[in-house]
C-alpha positions as a Python dict, from the first residue, in 0.01 Angstrom:
ca = {
    (1, 'M'): (0, 0, 0),
    (2, 'N'): (39, 382, -76),
    (3, 'I'): (389, 492, -7),
    (4, 'D'): (437, 812, -200),
    (5, 'N'): (520, 1037, 109),
    (6, 'L'): (803, 793, 172),
    (7, 'K'): (915, 785, -195),
    (8, 'T'): (887, 1188, -195),
    (9, 'F'): (1059, 1212, 132),
    (10, 'F'): (1413, 1025, 21),
    (11, 'E'): (1403, 1229, -319),
    (12, 'K'): (1406, 1555, -126),
    (13, 'I'): (1675, 1430, 91),
    (14, 'K'): (1858, 1306, -245),
    (15, 'S'): (1818, 1660, -408),
    (16, 'V'): (1789, 1881, -119),
    (17, 'S'): (2026, 2214, -146),
    (18, 'L'): (2250, 2352, 127),
    (19, 'W'): (2002, 2661, 78),
    (20, 'Q'): (1681, 2430, 122),
    (21, 'R'): (1846, 2250, 458),
    (22, 'L'): (1885, 2611, 578),
    (23, 'F'): (1578, 2778, 505),
    (24, 'G'): (1357, 2461, 390),
    (25, 'W'): (1415, 2199, 692),
    (26, 'R'): (1063, 2250, 860),
    (27, 'Y'): (912, 2120, 531),
    (28, 'I'): (1154, 1827, 492),
    (29, 'R'): (1096, 1750, 864),
    (30, 'R'): (740, 1730, 786),
    (31, 'L'): (821, 1492, 493),
    (32, 'S'): (978, 1285, 731),
    (33, 'Y'): (711, 1263, 967),
    (34, 'D'): (512, 1151, 691),
    (35, 'A'): (766, 925, 558),
    (36, 'F'): (812, 738, 894),
    (37, 'E'): (427, 695, 940),
    (38, 'E'): (457, 570, 608),
    (39, 'F'): (735, 324, 730),
    (40, 'T'): (602, 210, 1040),
    (41, 'L'): (262, 109, 864),
    (42, 'I'): (502, -57, 610),
    (43, 'S'): (695, -212, 873),
    (44, 'E'): (357, -347, 1069),
    (45, 'R'): (233, -473, 726),
    (46, 'M'): (567, -642, 667),
    (47, 'N'): (519, -823, 1005),
    (48, 'L'): (190, -902, 945),
    (49, 'L'): (329, -1061, 594),
    (50, 'N'): (629, -1205, 769),
    (51, 'Q'): (304, -1396, 1022),
    (52, 'E'): (113, -1490, 726),
    (53, 'V'): (375, -1638, 574),
    (54, 'S'): (498, -1818, 894),
    (55, 'E'): (144, -1933, 943),
    (56, 'K'): (138, -2031, 569),
    (57, 'E'): (479, -2204, 575),
    (58, 'S'): (309, -2379, 888),
    (59, 'I'): (30, -2466, 708),
    (60, 'L'): (209, -2611, 415),
    (61, 'K'): (420, -2816, 639),
    (62, 'D'): (112, -2979, 820),
    (63, 'L'): (-12, -3008, 471),
    (64, 'Q'): (294, -3179, 349),
    (65, 'T'): (286, -3405, 630),
    (66, 'N'): (-128, -3463, 591),
    (67, 'L'): (15, -3546, 243),
    (68, 'N'): (269, -3780, 333),
    (69, 'N'): (-7, -3980, 579),
    (70, 'A'): (-247, -3947, 299),
    (71, 'T'): (-16, -4105, 61),
    (72, 'G'): (9, -4403, 305),
    (73, 'R'): (-340, -4426, 391),
    (74, 'A'): (-405, -4393, 22),
    (75, 'S'): (-301, -4729, -16),
    (76, 'E'): (-541, -4861, 295),
    (77, 'F'): (-789, -4717, 133),
    (78, 'K'): (-725, -4853, -212),
    (79, 'E'): (-693, -5177, -48),
    (80, 'S'): (-1021, -5117, 158),
    (81, 'I'): (-1176, -4977, -172),
    (82, 'Q'): (-1077, -5298, -353),
    (83, 'K'): (-1274, -5550, -80),
    (84, 'L'): (-1537, -5302, -67),
    (85, 'E'): (-1541, -5372, -471),
    (86, 'N'): (-1508, -5736, -389),
    (87, 'K'): (-1784, -5706, -145),
    (88, 'T'): (-2009, -5506, -352),
    (89, 'V'): (-1955, -5802, -640),
    (90, 'Q'): (-2037, -6032, -375),
    (91, 'L'): (-2351, -5839, -264),
    (92, 'E'): (-2457, -5774, -642),
    (93, 'N'): (-2441, -6172, -685),
    (94, 'E'): (-2627, -6219, -378),
    (95, 'I'): (-2898, -5954, -462),
    (96, 'G'): (-2953, -6136, -793),
    (97, 'R'): (-2970, -6464, -630),
    (98, 'L'): (-3223, -6303, -405),
    (99, 'N'): (-3389, -6108, -682),
    (100, 'K'): (-3390, -6485, -849),
    (101, 'E'): (-3553, -6651, -514),
    (102, 'K'): (-3812, -6334, -496),
    (103, 'T'): (-3887, -6399, -838),
    (104, 'D'): (-3961, -6756, -806),
    (105, 'L'): (-4130, -6680, -438),
    (106, 'S'): (-4373, -6447, -653),
    (107, 'N'): (-4443, -6693, -918),
    (108, 'R'): (-4498, -6978, -625),
    (109, 'I'): (-4711, -6725, -461),
    (110, 'A'): (-4887, -6636, -737),
    (111, 'K'): (-4944, -7017, -826),
    (112, 'Y'): (-5035, -7062, -476),
    (113, 'E'): (-5303, -6747, -486),
    (114, 'Q'): (-5465, -6926, -786),
    (115, 'S'): (-5489, -7266, -640),
    (116, 'E'): (-5595, -7100, -353),
    (117, 'E'): (-5862, -6919, -538),
    (118, 'I'): (-5953, -7259, -711),
    (119, 'R'): (-5958, -7459, -367),
    (120, 'Q'): (-6170, -7130, -218),
    (121, 'E'): (-6414, -7143, -547),
    (122, 'E'): (-6420, -7562, -474),
    (123, 'F'): (-6471, -7492, -98),
    (124, 'R'): (-6783, -7225, -195),
    (125, 'K'): (-6925, -7507, -400),
    (126, 'N'): (-6889, -7815, -169),
    (127, 'I'): (-7041, -7567, 88),
    (128, 'A'): (-7322, -7501, -151),
    (129, 'A'): (-7364, -7880, -168),
    (130, 'V'): (-7373, -7931, 191),
    (131, 'N'): (-7610, -7665, 202),
    (132, 'A'): (-7828, -7827, -45),
    (133, 'I'): (-7809, -8194, 107),
    (134, 'R'): (-7879, -8038, 474),
    (135, 'E'): (-8204, -7849, 328),
    (136, 'S'): (-8305, -8176, 155),
    (137, 'L'): (-8235, -8370, 445),
    (138, 'E'): (-8429, -8091, 667),
    (139, 'A'): (-8684, -8088, 419),
    (140, 'E'): (-8711, -8483, 419),
    (141, 'R'): (-8675, -8498, 807),
    (142, 'K'): (-8962, -8209, 806),
    (143, 'K'): (-9186, -8445, 542),
    (144, 'M'): (-9127, -8777, 792),
    (145, 'I'): (-9198, -8568, 1112),
    (146, 'E'): (-9516, -8431, 920),
    (147, 'E'): (-9607, -8783, 772),
    (148, 'R'): (-9559, -8928, 1129),
    (149, 'I'): (-9771, -8667, 1262),
    (150, 'N'): (-10021, -8724, 999),
    (151, 'E'): (-10015, -9086, 1113),
    (152, 'V'): (-10064, -9024, 1451),
    (153, 'E'): (-10366, -8782, 1369),
    (154, 'E'): (-10517, -9043, 1130),
    (155, 'M'): (-10431, -9322, 1401),
    (156, 'N'): (-10597, -9076, 1626),
    (157, 'E'): (-10908, -8972, 1422),
    (158, 'K'): (-10949, -9376, 1361),
    (159, 'R'): (-10944, -9438, 1724),
    (160, 'K'): (-11206, -9141, 1796),
    (161, 'M'): (-11396, -9270, 1513),
    (162, 'T'): (-11388, -9602, 1691),
    (163, 'W'): (-11510, -9471, 1998),
    (164, 'R'): (-11778, -9295, 1829),
    (165, 'N'): (-11900, -9591, 1639),
    (166, 'H'): (-11827, -9828, 1920),
    (167, 'E'): (-12210, -9845, 2041),
    (168, 'E'): (-12346, -9911, 1674),
    (169, 'N'): (-12037, -10167, 1645),
    (170, 'V'): (-12122, -10355, 1972),
    (171, 'K'): (-12506, -10352, 1885),
    (172, 'L'): (-12397, -10506, 1535),
    (173, 'A'): (-12173, -10749, 1670),
    (174, 'I'): (-12442, -10881, 1920),
    (175, 'R'): (-12706, -10882, 1667),
    (176, 'N'): (-12509, -11076, 1446),
    (177, 'I'): (-12400, -11336, 1713),
    (178, 'C'): (-12737, -11380, 1794),
    (179, 'K'): (-12871, -11421, 1459),
    (180, 'I'): (-12599, -11697, 1352),
    (181, 'H'): (-12674, -11914, 1708),
    (182, 'Q'): (-13033, -11832, 1739),
    (183, 'I'): (-13056, -11631, 2050),
    (184, 'E'): (-13298, -11394, 2131),
    (185, 'Y'): (-13177, -11015, 2090),
    (186, 'V'): (-13440, -10799, 2275),
    (187, 'E'): (-13561, -10480, 2074),
    (188, 'K'): (-13722, -10330, 2379),
    (189, 'V'): (-13692, -10434, 2746),
    (190, 'P'): (-14000, -10489, 2957),
    (191, 'F'): (-13808, -10332, 3261),
    (192, 'R'): (-13731, -9973, 3331),
    (193, 'G'): (-13393, -9832, 3199),
    (194, 'S'): (-13265, -9853, 2859),
    (195, 'P'): (-12964, -10092, 2821),
    (196, 'D'): (-12752, -10080, 2481),
    (197, 'N'): (-12778, -10429, 2423),
    (198, 'T'): (-12996, -10675, 2576),
    (199, 'I'): (-13004, -11087, 2505),
    (200, 'K'): (-13210, -11351, 2636),
    (201, 'I'): (-13108, -11657, 2767),
    (202, 'A'): (-13306, -11936, 2979),
    (203, 'G'): (-13537, -11676, 3046),
    (204, 'E'): (-13302, -11419, 3170),
    (205, 'F'): (-13238, -11082, 3039),
    (206, 'V'): (-12862, -11073, 3006),
    (207, 'V'): (-12723, -10685, 2964),
    (208, 'F'): (-12461, -10587, 2752),
    (209, 'D'): (-12385, -10216, 2783),
    (210, 'A'): (-12103, -10057, 2520),
    (211, 'K'): (-11891, -9790, 2717),
    (212, 'S'): (-11610, -9592, 2518),
    (213, 'P'): (-11386, -9267, 2618),
    (214, 'S'): (-11577, -8954, 2538),
    (215, 'G'): (-11265, -8768, 2494),
    (216, 'E'): (-10908, -8835, 2352),
    (217, 'D'): (-10766, -8852, 2729),
    (218, 'L'): (-10771, -9224, 2857),
    (219, 'D'): (-10690, -9140, 3203),
    (220, 'N'): (-11003, -9063, 3318),
    (221, 'F'): (-11160, -9370, 3146),
    (222, 'P'): (-11098, -9633, 3471),
    (223, 'R'): (-11287, -9349, 3674),
    (224, 'Y'): (-11557, -9338, 3425),
    (225, 'L'): (-11602, -9744, 3408),
    (226, 'K'): (-11615, -9752, 3776),
    (227, 'Q'): (-11890, -9509, 3794),
    (228, 'Q'): (-12097, -9681, 3511),
    (229, 'I'): (-12011, -10016, 3748),
    (230, 'E'): (-12202, -9890, 4010),
    (231, 'G'): (-12467, -9718, 3768),
    (232, 'V'): (-12582, -10037, 3624),
    (233, 'K'): (-12738, -10195, 3967),
    (234, 'K'): (-13069, -9983, 3855),
    (235, 'Y'): (-13067, -10303, 3592),
    (236, 'I'): (-13038, -10579, 3867),
    (237, 'K'): (-13333, -10442, 4076),
    (238, 'Q'): (-13563, -10522, 3770),
    (239, 'E'): (-13719, -10872, 3738),
    (240, 'N'): (-13570, -11171, 3564),
    (241, 'V'): (-13253, -10944, 3494),
    (242, 'K'): (-12939, -11175, 3490),
    (243, 'S'): (-12719, -11039, 3802),
    (244, 'E'): (-12398, -11085, 3571),
    (245, 'I'): (-12377, -10732, 3354),
    (246, 'F'): (-12143, -10699, 3112),
    (247, 'L'): (-11913, -10349, 2998),
    (248, 'V'): (-11796, -10378, 2629),
    (249, 'I'): (-11502, -10162, 2573),
    (250, 'P'): (-11314, -10076, 2248),
    (251, 'S'): (-11007, -10300, 2203),
    (252, 'N'): (-10745, -9991, 2213),
    (253, 'T'): (-10857, -9894, 2511),
    (254, 'V'): (-10774, -10216, 2743),
    (255, 'D'): (-10427, -10115, 2842),
    (256, 'V'): (-10560, -9844, 3047),
    (257, 'V'): (-10805, -10116, 3224),
    (258, 'N'): (-10628, -10291, 3507),
    (259, 'Q'): (-10968, -10501, 3636),
    (260, 'Y'): (-11181, -10684, 3418),
    (261, 'S'): (-11434, -10800, 3675),
    (262, 'Y'): (-11593, -10654, 3993),
    (263, 'N'): (-11829, -10842, 4239),
    (264, 'M'): (-12049, -10589, 4380),
    (265, 'G'): (-12203, -10791, 4610),
    (266, 'D'): (-12578, -10821, 4481),
    (267, 'Y'): (-12420, -10851, 4121),
    (268, 'N'): (-12112, -10900, 3951),
    (269, 'V'): (-11979, -10652, 3630),
    (270, 'Y'): (-11752, -10797, 3364),
    (271, 'I'): (-11543, -10570, 3114),
    (272, 'I'): (-11469, -10720, 2770),
    (273, 'T'): (-11403, -10623, 2430),
    (274, 'I'): (-11606, -10691, 2117),
    (275, 'D'): (-11385, -11001, 2043),
    (276, 'A'): (-11504, -11173, 2352),
    (277, 'L'): (-11866, -11143, 2305),
    (278, 'E'): (-11919, -11476, 2125),
    (279, 'P'): (-11759, -11662, 2356),
    (280, 'V'): (-11902, -11509, 2640),
    (281, 'I'): (-12217, -11540, 2476),
    (282, 'L'): (-12180, -11883, 2358),
    (283, 'A'): (-12093, -11973, 2711),
    (284, 'L'): (-12397, -11839, 2893),
    (285, 'Q'): (-12619, -12027, 2611),
    (286, 'K'): (-12502, -12346, 2748),
    (287, 'I'): (-12740, -12261, 3030),
    (288, 'E'): (-13027, -12266, 2821),
    (289, 'N'): (-12992, -12623, 2708),
    (290, 'Y'): (-13142, -12723, 3109),
    (291, 'E'): (-13486, -12624, 3174),
    (292, 'F'): (-13445, -12508, 3534),
    (293, 'A'): (-13104, -12460, 3663),
    (294, 'E'): (-13214, -12668, 3940),
    (295, 'Q'): (-13138, -13006, 3732),
    (296, 'L'): (-12804, -12950, 3694),
    (297, 'T'): (-12546, -13183, 3853),
    (298, 'P'): (-12300, -13063, 4041),
    (299, 'E'): (-12066, -13219, 3789),
    (300, 'E'): (-12272, -13019, 3515),
    (301, 'R'): (-12269, -12698, 3717),
    (302, 'E'): (-11903, -12750, 3798),
    (303, 'N'): (-11842, -12784, 3396),
    (304, 'I'): (-12021, -12510, 3285),
    (305, 'C'): (-11846, -12264, 3548),
    (306, 'R'): (-11484, -12402, 3414),
    (307, 'I'): (-11599, -12360, 3062),
    (308, 'I'): (-11705, -11979, 3150),
    (309, 'G'): (-11391, -11951, 3378),
    (310, 'K'): (-11153, -12072, 3061),
    (311, 'F'): (-11353, -11826, 2808),
    (312, 'S'): (-11345, -11563, 3057),
    (313, 'H'): (-10975, -11636, 3121),
    (314, 'T'): (-10924, -11652, 2754),
    (315, 'A'): (-11094, -11367, 2636),
    (316, 'K'): (-10886, -11152, 2936),
    (317, 'R'): (-10562, -11279, 2818),
    (318, 'K'): (-10678, -11218, 2433),
    (319, 'I'): (-10730, -10881, 2538),
    (320, 'Q'): (-10392, -10830, 2757),
    (321, 'I'): (-10156, -10988, 2476),
    (322, 'D'): (-10344, -10819, 2194),
    (323, 'S'): (-10313, -10486, 2423),
    (324, 'F'): (-9931, -10574, 2461),
    (325, 'F'): (-9866, -10670, 2088),
    (326, 'S'): (-10056, -10346, 1974),
    (327, 'Y'): (-9809, -10135, 2197),
    (328, 'Q'): (-9492, -10312, 2080),
    (329, 'F'): (-9638, -10285, 1696),
    (330, 'L'): (-9684, -9882, 1726),
    (331, 'E'): (-9352, -9845, 1884),
    (332, 'I'): (-9160, -10044, 1599),
    (333, 'L'): (-9377, -9861, 1357),
    (334, 'S'): (-9271, -9531, 1555),
    (335, 'K'): (-8896, -9634, 1557),
    (336, 'C'): (-8914, -9736, 1130),
    (337, 'G'): (-9027, -9342, 1080),
    (338, 'V'): (-8715, -9220, 1318),
    (339, 'D'): (-8448, -9499, 1319),
    (340, 'L'): (-8449, -9622, 975),
    (341, 'P'): (-8241, -9413, 727),
    (342, 'P'): (-8448, -9193, 489),
    (343, 'D'): (-8377, -9443, 177),
    (344, 'I'): (-8482, -9745, 346),
    (345, 'Y'): (-8743, -9604, 477),
    (346, 'R'): (-8895, -9493, 154),
    (347, 'S'): (-8827, -9862, 8),
    (348, 'V'): (-9001, -9997, 325),
    (349, 'Q'): (-9309, -9776, 262),
    (350, 'E'): (-9319, -9879, -144),
    (351, 'F'): (-9311, -10250, -12),
    (352, 'E'): (-9557, -10152, 249),
    (353, 'K'): (-9814, -10012, -21),
    (354, 'A'): (-9758, -10344, -229),
    (355, 'E'): (-9839, -10572, 105),
    (356, 'K'): (-10221, -10656, 145),
    (357, 'L'): (-10352, -10900, 405),
    (358, 'N'): (-10680, -11052, 339),
    (359, 'P'): (-10822, -11215, 621),
    (360, 'P'): (-11127, -11457, 590),
    (361, 'Q'): (-11447, -11268, 511),
    (362, 'E'): (-11742, -11341, 770),
    (363, 'K'): (-12065, -11414, 662),
    (364, 'R'): (-12382, -11354, 807),
    (365, 'A'): (-12523, -11689, 753),
    (366, 'R'): (-12260, -11911, 793),
    (367, 'Q'): (-12108, -12029, 1138),
    (368, 'I'): (-11750, -12038, 1197),
    (369, 'L'): (-11706, -12431, 1262),
    (370, 'L'): (-11460, -12547, 1512),
    (371, 'D'): (-11368, -12834, 1303),
    (372, 'D'): (-11243, -12580, 1009),
    (373, 'L'): (-11054, -12391, 1290),
    (374, 'L'): (-10870, -12682, 1384),
    (375, 'D'): (-10825, -12810, 991),
    (376, 'A'): (-10684, -12462, 948),
    (377, 'S'): (-10454, -12454, 1261),
    (378, 'E'): (-10335, -12814, 1168),
    (379, 'K'): (-10273, -12704, 813),
    (380, 'L'): (-10064, -12412, 918),
    (381, 'A'): (-9882, -12631, 1128),
    (382, 'L'): (-9798, -12868, 876),
    (383, 'E'): (-9693, -12610, 622),
    (384, 'A'): (-9452, -12439, 879),
    (385, 'R'): (-9282, -12768, 964),
    (386, 'A'): (-9235, -12835, 609),
    (387, 'K'): (-9049, -12559, 575),
    (388, 'L'): (-8859, -12567, 913),
    (389, 'M'): (-8742, -12896, 757),
    (390, 'G'): (-8635, -12747, 399),
    (391, 'N'): (-8441, -12510, 604),
    (392, 'S'): (-8248, -12729, 769),
    (393, 'D'): (-8189, -12945, 449),
    (394, 'N'): (-8050, -12615, 289),
    (395, 'E'): (-7817, -12576, 585),
    (396, 'T'): (-7682, -12940, 613),
    (397, 'N'): (-7595, -12909, 210),
    (398, 'H'): (-7385, -12629, 273),
}
């Protein structure tokens, strides 16, 4: 702070002379004003400084108090710091343990991911194997279905072939029977109409018409037969035509026929198969042994009727049984292809291919003798009885 005026005033007072006091007082008074003003400023500055000092002292006192408090708290802080350091050590140890566990878990995860990748690869391989097996089974199933369809189509084709050739087969069978048993087969009938087959027994013409389905649908076959039964009436009106007409149907159509004889008033119609041709014709041939039917005694007539009736019943029963077993065999064969496991079914097919049936061959010039049939039947019965006794002895020994 500048105090030049105050210094000048005090030095001037100390060195002022009397003369200067009398004649230079105005100057001294001006100096006194300037000095007082500086003094006032100094005084104010001193007050400010004193105030600042007081504030500083107060601050120092507060600082000293805080320092004293801080000294006490420093000890507490030190203990807290020690505790924190101890806690830090514990946390570091815990962090170390957790890091170790993390490393172990990372290793385990890596191993799991590796094993999971291996498992996924095995799973993909298994899926591929399963798909291959499924495709193989599907192909095998389709093959079996195709084979079954082919079998059914082949069977249907054979059936239709049988129906197409039925007329020729019937003609051939009747011709063979007539040739073996020396019965007259009429090539051209002397009456109106063209029956498929006509034989002559005891001066009468016996008509055998071959009838077969025209298509694959057998549902209309019975209706077709009824129309044909009414249509053969034209033959009955002719001279010397026997009033019993025989309609010969394929053996594989008997399951749709529910009636085998029809009494039409003036004539009778019988539904038979090729298998029944020979017994029916032989039964009719018995009548030829008599020159006139009037010569037959009641007992002889009854015997002839009994034989014909027995032949008729046996033929119908055989047709019925053959039809039943044909259906059962076809159903079993169908189930073999569906229910049997593929490997077993293939083995069955191999065994089936290896099997061969050789039924007795029919020869044109050779008659089938009843004695031969009885001998063969008795031989089969003896063989069956011997086999049963052998099995019984084996069970007893066991």
